[in-house]
TORMISE-288994 format. One record per residue: residue number from 0; residue in one letter; x, y, z of N, C-alpha, C in turn. Coordinates in pm, 1 decimal. Example, Ala and Ser with C-alpha at 12.3 -4.5 7.8 and 13.67 -1.06 7.14 Angstrom:
# TORMISE-288994
(0 "a" (1319.0 -569.0 780.0) (1230.0 -450.0 780.0) (1320.0 -330.0 780.0));
(1 "s" (1285.0 -225.0 708.0) (1367.0 -106.0 714.0) (1290.0 3.0 787.0));
//
This chain:
# TORMISE-288994
(0 "m" (13780.1 8538.5 7654.2) (13867.3 8456.3 7715.5) (13797.7 8258.2 7692.1));
(1 "k" (13868.5 8207.3 7615.7) (13853.8 8100.3 7556.5) (13921.1 7970.0 7629.0));
(2 "l" (13827.0 7886.5 7665.4) (13904.8 7734.3 7801.0) (13850.4 7659.5 7702.9));
(3 "d" (13916.4 7536.2 7712.1) (13878.6 7372.3 7666.7) (13945.0 7272.1 7656.9));
(4 "g" (13859.1 7251.9 7650.6) (13854.0 7055.7 7781.1) (13826.7 7039.6 7896.0));
(5 "l" (13891.6 7008.8 8011.5) (13850.6 7022.4 8127.4) (13841.5 7141.6 8232.3));
(6 "e" (13988.3 7215.4 8133.2) (14010.7 7345.0 8219.9) (13846.4 7406.1 8144.5));
(7 "a" (13782.5 7416.8 8107.5) (13638.5 7505.9 8072.0) (13593.4 7452.1 8256.0));
(8 "l" (13581.5 7327.8 8323.7) (13502.8 7262.1 8411.3) (13601.9 7360.5 8512.3));
(9 "d" (13725.2 7423.3 8527.3) (13762.7 7438.0 8642.1) (13749.7 7535.9 8747.8));
(10 "i" (13720.9 7540.3 8843.8) (13634.0 7648.8 8888.4) (13728.6 7771.2 8910.9));
(11 "d" (13831.4 7731.5 8900.6) (13916.4 7818.1 8955.6) (13961.3 7925.9 8838.7));
(12 "k" (13829.6 7890.3 8707.2) (13879.6 7960.9 8579.0) (13755.6 7990.1 8593.8));
(13 "q" (13679.8 7991.6 8653.0) (13505.7 8040.6 8664.4) (13519.3 8200.9 8723.1));
(14 "v" (13419.6 8298.4 8597.4) (13402.7 8449.2 8635.9) (13298.5 8435.5 8712.4));
(15 "c" (13205.3 8360.0 8715.7) (13029.8 8325.1 8795.6) (13153.6 8328.0 8883.9));
(16 "f" (13214.5 8268.2 8931.2) (13210.2 8244.0 9107.3) (13323.7 8281.7 9143.9));
(17 "a" (13404.4 8396.6 9087.3) (13505.2 8540.1 9102.6) (13368.6 8609.3 9162.1));
(18 "l" (13289.8 8656.8 9068.2) (13181.6 8692.1 9096.2) (13127.4 8704.1 9286.9));
(19 "y" (13060.8 8551.9 9190.3) (12954.4 8520.7 9347.0) (12990.1 8574.9 9489.5));
(20 "s" (13182.3 8517.5 9459.5) (13258.7 8471.6 9614.6) (13293.4 8694.5 9654.5));
(21 "a" (13249.9 8733.8 9517.1) (13330.9 8904.1 9582.4) (13208.3 8957.1 9572.8));
(22 "s" (13092.1 8900.4 9542.8) (12962.0 8978.0 9589.0) (12900.5 8896.1 9717.7));
(23 "n" (12898.2 8834.2 9789.8) (12923.0 8725.8 9909.3) (13009.6 8809.9 9996.7));
(24 "a" (13125.8 8828.2 9971.2) (13225.1 8900.9 10050.2) (13174.4 9054.1 10099.5));
(25 "l" (13126.8 9116.7 10030.8) (13108.7 9228.7 9987.7) (13011.9 9308.3 10053.1));
(26 "t" (12856.9 9164.1 10014.7) (12736.6 9202.1 10114.0) (12758.4 9178.9 10278.4));
(27 "r" (12829.0 9068.5 10341.0) (12884.3 9023.4 10439.5) (13008.6 9139.6 10484.6));
(28 "a" (13048.3 9223.3 10400.3) (13132.4 9359.7 10535.7) (13059.8 9448.4 10500.3));
(29 "y" (12925.4 9465.8 10484.2) (12830.0 9575.0 10474.0) (12769.5 9591.0 10580.7));
(30 "r" (12741.7 9487.3 10630.9) (12733.9 9347.3 10764.2) (12696.6 9425.6 10846.0));
(31 "p" (12851.6 9465.4 10948.6) (12851.5 9510.2 11014.4) (12831.5 9675.8 11058.0));
(32 "i" (12838.2 9706.1 10928.6) (12834.2 9832.2 10904.2) (12674.3 9955.3 10846.0));
(33 "l" (12589.3 9791.3 10785.7) (12457.5 9839.6 10795.4) (12354.7 9843.4 10952.5));
(34 "d" (12494.3 9704.1 11026.5) (12395.6 9702.5 11145.9) (12376.7 9863.9 11218.2));
(35 "a" (12496.3 9889.4 11233.0) (12455.0 10052.7 11300.1) (12386.8 10115.9 11281.5));
(36 "i" (12276.2 10135.7 11157.9) (12182.7 10158.1 11109.6) (12118.4 10126.0 11115.0));
(37 "d" (12076.4 9977.6 11106.6) (11952.7 9909.3 11189.1) (11867.4 9896.3 11020.6));
(38 "l" (12021.3 9890.2 10915.5) (11901.8 9838.6 10745.9) (12005.5 9627.6 10748.2));
(39 "t" (11925.4 9650.3 10636.0) (12002.9 9486.5 10571.4) (12065.9 9544.4 10428.2));
(40 "y" (12144.2 9482.7 10374.4) (12213.8 9533.6 10233.0) (12089.2 9589.6 10209.6));
(41 "l" (11930.6 9487.4 10160.0) (11891.9 9517.2 9991.3) (11858.5 9640.5 10110.3));
(42 "q" (11771.5 9643.3 10204.9) (11743.0 9735.1 10320.7) (11807.8 9928.3 10272.3));
(43 "y" (11937.9 9869.5 10256.1) (12022.4 9988.3 10244.7) (12012.4 10095.7 10079.5));
(44 "m" (12056.3 9955.8 9987.9) (11996.9 9939.5 9881.7) (11854.3 10028.3 9820.5));
(45 "t" (11785.5 9955.2 9856.9) (11633.1 10033.8 9849.6) (11611.5 10208.4 9869.2));
(46 "m" (11671.5 10183.3 10015.9) (11716.8 10343.8 10040.4) (11782.6 10458.7 9982.4));
(47 "l" (11863.5 10418.8 9902.7) (11970.0 10518.1 9843.3) (11896.5 10488.6 9699.8));
(48 "v" (11807.1 10433.9 9690.9) (11737.6 10435.0 9490.4) (11580.5 10503.6 9577.0));
(49 "l" (11521.5 10564.0 9678.5) (11450.0 10621.4 9736.3) (11501.1 10773.0 9768.5));
(50 "w" (11629.8 10769.4 9844.1) (11663.1 10918.7 9879.4) (11735.2 10974.1 9756.3));
(51 "k" (11832.3 10876.0 9643.2) (11738.6 10981.5 9472.0) (11616.3 11022.6 9456.4));
(52 "k" (11523.6 10934.6 9389.9) (11443.9 10967.6 9320.0) (11271.9 10974.7 9416.1));
(53 "a" (11282.5 10952.4 9548.9) (11092.7 10932.4 9579.5) (11049.1 11056.1 9547.4));
(54 "p" (10927.9 11059.7 9614.3) (10825.4 10944.8 9590.0) (10819.7 10873.5 9450.8));
(55 "m" (10809.2 10784.8 9451.2) (10817.3 10628.6 9334.7) (10654.4 10553.7 9346.6));
(56 "n" (10663.1 10463.1 9268.4) (10600.1 10388.5 9235.5) (10668.0 10242.6 9206.7));
(57 "v" (10610.6 10088.3 9356.8) (10735.9 9992.9 9383.3) (10762.2 9964.7 9239.9));
(58 "k" (10670.3 9953.3 9124.7) (10747.8 9873.4 8959.4) (10870.4 9895.3 8981.7));
(59 "d" (10887.7 10060.1 8952.5) (10991.2 10181.3 8910.3) (11165.2 10177.8 9050.9));
(60 "i" (11087.8 10102.4 9187.8) (11212.8 10120.8 9247.2) (11256.3 9929.7 9209.2));
(61 "g" (11159.3 9817.1 9200.9) (11178.6 9755.0 9134.7) (11293.3 9694.6 9011.7));
(62 "a" (11242.8 9799.7 8931.1) (11305.4 9858.2 8755.0) (11444.7 9807.6 8792.4));
(63 "e" (11470.0 9973.8 8918.6) (11588.2 10002.2 8973.5) (11745.2 9943.9 9031.1));
(64 "l" (11663.4 9842.5 9121.2) (11719.5 9776.9 9209.4) (11755.1 9628.6 9129.5));
(65 "k" (11661.3 9581.5 9012.6) (11664.1 9474.4 8879.2) (11566.4 9328.1 8986.4));
(66 "l" (11456.2 9327.4 9082.7) (11397.3 9337.7 9182.6) (11286.6 9300.3 9186.6));
(67 "d" (11234.1 9155.8 9124.8) (11102.9 9132.8 9122.9) (11006.1 9217.1 9280.3));
(68 "s" (10865.2 9209.5 9169.4) (10777.0 9292.6 9308.7) (10768.0 9150.9 9466.1));
(69 "g" (10756.2 9016.8 9437.4) (10766.3 8935.1 9485.7) (10898.3 8919.1 9649.8));
(70 "t" (10993.6 9029.1 9594.9) (11121.8 9057.7 9707.8) (11106.5 9179.9 9732.1));
(71 "l" (10983.1 9276.2 9635.0) (11045.6 9379.6 9724.1) (10934.0 9448.8 9837.4));
(72 "t" (10841.8 9373.8 9761.3) (10743.3 9483.6 9848.6) (10710.7 9374.5 10040.1));
(73 "p" (10752.2 9228.4 10066.1) (10823.9 9256.9 10177.8) (10888.6 9280.9 10234.6));
(74 "l" (11004.8 9372.9 10191.8) (11118.7 9441.7 10148.1) (11066.1 9588.5 10250.7));
(75 "l" (10945.7 9620.7 10151.9) (10885.5 9800.7 10193.6) (10859.0 9824.9 10272.2));
(76 "k" (10791.7 9659.2 10314.8) (10684.0 9680.5 10439.3) (10749.0 9662.0 10535.8));
(77 "r" (10914.3 9595.0 10539.0) (10991.4 9641.3 10655.8) (10950.5 9771.7 10677.1));
(78 "l" (11020.7 9834.4 10586.8) (11052.2 9955.8 10569.1) (10971.1 10064.9 10653.5));
(79 "e" (10835.8 10058.1 10559.1) (10761.2 10118.2 10661.6) (10775.5 10073.1 10852.5));
(80 "q" (10741.9 9956.3 10841.6) (10779.4 9912.5 10986.4) (10823.5 10019.4 11144.2));
(81 "k" (10951.5 10006.9 10978.4) (11060.0 10092.9 11107.0) (11032.8 10225.2 11069.1));
(82 "g" (10949.6 10310.0 11006.6) (10909.0 10408.8 11006.1) (11033.1 10462.2 10910.3));
(83 "l" (11079.0 10440.1 10801.7) (11149.5 10527.5 10729.9) (11089.9 10554.2 10561.2));
(84 "v" (10986.4 10477.3 10541.3) (10923.9 10493.5 10430.6) (10741.3 10485.5 10494.2));
(85 "e" (10705.3 10535.1 10369.7) (10561.7 10492.0 10347.2) (10493.9 10491.0 10270.8));
(86 "r" (10361.3 10355.3 10234.0) (10345.9 10347.6 10078.7) (10189.0 10376.7 10099.8));
(87 "k" (10165.7 10405.3 9964.8) (10026.9 10506.9 9963.4) (9947.5 10422.4 9812.3));
(88 "r" (9891.2 10439.2 9822.2) (9783.4 10394.1 9667.0) (9798.1 10523.9 9575.1));
(89 "s" (9887.4 10551.9 9518.2) (9894.1 10672.5 9339.4) (9743.2 10683.3 9326.4));
(90 "e" (9741.1 10806.0 9340.7) (9615.3 10945.3 9332.6) (9589.6 10875.5 9137.4));
(91 "s" (9676.5 10811.8 9053.9) (9613.1 10821.0 8958.9) (9611.4 10677.4 8857.4));
(92 "d" (9689.9 10575.0 8922.6) (9717.6 10449.1 8952.4) (9614.5 10363.4 9064.5));
(93 "e" (9475.5 10299.6 9037.1) (9431.6 10282.1 9210.1) (9596.0 10182.2 9272.5));
(94 "r" (9614.9 10065.6 9124.2) (9674.9 9959.8 9160.8) (9821.8 9960.1 9216.4));
(95 "a" (9810.0 10106.2 9163.7) (10039.0 10118.8 9169.5) (10084.3 10165.9 9350.3));
(96 "r" (10138.1 10158.1 9436.1) (10157.0 10167.4 9571.8) (10261.4 10329.9 9511.0));
(97 "m" (10278.6 10393.5 9618.3) (10440.7 10480.6 9609.4) (10442.7 10461.1 9680.4));
(98 "i" (10559.0 10524.7 9694.3) (10616.8 10514.0 9777.6) (10653.3 10630.7 9850.8));
(99 "s" (10747.8 10718.5 9974.4) (10752.5 10817.7 9990.5) (10878.1 10744.3 10136.6));
(100 "v" (10965.9 10839.1 10179.3) (11057.7 10842.7 10289.2) (10984.7 10941.3 10311.8));
(101 "t" (11050.5 10924.2 10424.9) (10957.8 10959.9 10586.1) (11058.8 11084.7 10624.6));
(102 "e" (11029.7 11114.6 10760.6) (11133.5 11202.8 10796.8) (11223.4 11106.9 10897.7));
(103 "a" (11190.3 11018.4 10916.6) (11296.1 10966.7 10989.4) (11409.4 10870.4 10847.4));
(104 "g" (11355.9 10792.7 10800.0) (11384.2 10770.8 10643.4) (11482.0 10919.6 10606.7));
(105 "t" (11492.4 11056.9 10588.1) (11538.5 11142.4 10548.4) (11652.0 11148.3 10666.7));
(106 "n" (11661.5 11140.7 10814.7) (11735.9 11110.4 10850.5) (11778.8 11036.6 10806.2));
(107 "l" (11776.4 10923.7 10851.0) (11893.6 10811.4 10876.5) (12024.9 10889.2 10764.2));
(108 "k" (11948.9 10930.6 10610.8) (12000.1 10926.0 10560.5) (12108.1 11023.4 10576.2));
(109 "e" (12149.0 11126.7 10703.2) (12260.5 11136.7 10749.8) (12350.2 11039.0 10824.8));
(110 "k" (12292.8 10974.7 10897.7) (12326.3 10848.3 10959.2) (12409.7 10742.7 10802.9));
(111 "a" (12373.4 10750.9 10731.5) (12470.2 10663.3 10596.9) (12511.0 10684.9 10574.4));
(112 "l" (12545.9 10818.4 10625.7) (12686.5 10913.8 10490.4) (12802.3 10859.0 10520.1));
(113 "s" (12821.3 10789.1 10604.4) (13005.3 10711.8 10657.0) (12980.5 10596.6 10588.9));
(114 "v" (12867.8 10515.8 10526.7) (12920.2 10398.6 10507.9) (12965.2 10348.2 10363.2));
(115 "p" (12901.4 10456.6 10220.5) (13057.3 10420.8 10157.1) (13196.9 10445.7 10164.2));
(116 "g" (13222.2 10493.2 10262.9) (13355.4 10597.6 10326.9) (13361.2 10448.2 10434.3));
(117 "a" (13379.9 10350.5 10506.1) (13372.0 10252.4 10589.6) (13405.7 10132.9 10478.2));
(118 "i" (13329.8 10118.8 10388.3) (13303.4 10028.5 10289.6) (13425.0 10015.8 10175.2));
(119 "a" (13463.0 10140.1 10097.9) (13567.4 10191.9 10043.0) (13680.5 10115.7 10132.3));
(120 "c" (13739.3 10124.3 10270.7) (13820.8 10108.8 10388.1) (13868.1 10024.2 10326.6));
(121 "k" (13773.7 9879.3 10390.7) (13724.4 9806.4 10362.8) (13791.7 9710.0 10237.8));
(122 "a" (13703.4 9745.6 10142.7) (13766.4 9685.6 10015.7) (13930.5 9730.4 9932.8));
(123 "q" (13963.1 9835.4 9930.8) (14098.9 9867.6 9964.5) (14110.4 9868.3 9843.3));
(124 "l" (14029.8 9914.1 9774.9) (14112.3 9963.2 9581.0) (14075.7 10105.0 9504.4));
(125 "e" (14156.8 10064.3 9428.0) (14234.2 10219.1 9363.3) (14136.6 10324.7 9405.9));
(126 "l" (14014.4 10365.3 9362.4) (13899.8 10489.8 9219.2) (13915.6 10430.9 9130.7));
(127 "d" (14006.0 10447.5 9069.3) (13995.4 10371.4 8947.6) (13946.9 10217.4 8870.6));
(128 "d" (14032.2 10124.0 8984.6) (14020.5 10023.0 8980.5) (13848.3 10027.7 9062.4));
(129 "a" (13818.2 10071.8 9153.5) (13676.4 10077.3 9177.2) (13535.3 10090.2 9100.6));
(130 "l" (13664.7 10208.1 9033.3) (13519.9 10250.9 8889.4) (13506.7 10147.3 8769.0));
(131 "t" (13615.6 10072.5 8708.3) (13607.6 10043.0 8622.6) (13549.9 9887.5 8660.5));
(132 "l" (13561.5 9849.5 8792.2) (13505.2 9722.2 8792.9) (13337.1 9721.9 8804.3));
(133 "k" (13308.5 9876.4 8844.4) (13194.7 9859.4 8852.3) (13103.0 9892.6 8659.4));
(134 "r" (13183.6 9981.8 8644.1) (13133.2 9979.3 8465.6) (13149.5 9820.1 8383.5));
(135 "i" (13205.3 9735.8 8422.0) (13263.8 9553.0 8427.8) (13123.1 9553.6 8420.4));
(136 "c" (13072.4 9552.5 8566.1) (12955.3 9484.6 8645.0) (12808.9 9475.6 8562.9));
(137 "e" (12850.4 9641.8 8507.4) (12672.8 9673.5 8495.2) (12699.2 9643.1 8337.9));
(138 "r" (12724.4 9598.2 8315.9) (12844.3 9561.6 8143.9) (12777.2 9454.4 8095.4));
(139 "l" (12817.4 9354.4 8147.9) (12750.3 9170.1 8254.5) (12626.5 9177.1 8229.4));
(140 "t" (12595.9 9255.4 8310.3) (12410.8 9288.7 8373.4) (12389.0 9383.6 8239.6));
(141 "n" (12421.9 9374.7 8217.2) (12286.7 9519.8 8031.3) (12342.6 9349.4 7977.3));
(142 "n" (12442.1 9316.1 7978.3) (12456.0 9199.8 7892.6) (12385.2 9077.7 7915.4));
(143 "l" (12351.3 9038.7 8001.6) (12298.7 8898.6 8071.2) (12143.3 8965.4 8034.4));
(144 "m" (12139.7 9091.1 8032.0) (11980.0 9109.1 8111.1) (11820.5 9116.7 7962.0));
(145 "d" (11883.4 9139.8 7793.4) (11866.6 9196.5 7714.6) (11804.3 9056.2 7737.9));
//
């Protein structure tokens, strides 16, 4: 899309603003659903990664979530305080922390099963539209992170 002159500065024409607004709305929609399982949005995303691949080191979790360690470390400490994860020094590299899911964290996975359906209900997107949106967002992220 090529916009000329002042039209290029029209907020209604900005893809970035549409993505920003949608991201904020989606995060707000998650809040009451995640409150029921006592997680923030970023804690939930972190648990999704860990439920899939734990144990993992902090660096790999950060790469999956596209978060720096300054954001991730306090988040992981809070998850540890909640008893959902355990942080240990790596046996192969003393500098690295390995994160594993505790029994309570594994039990939380059962409660979290309702989250995707609840969000899908709120979003009211057809599955094909949701998958297309996901693919476009992933492509945009990859293009911008190169």
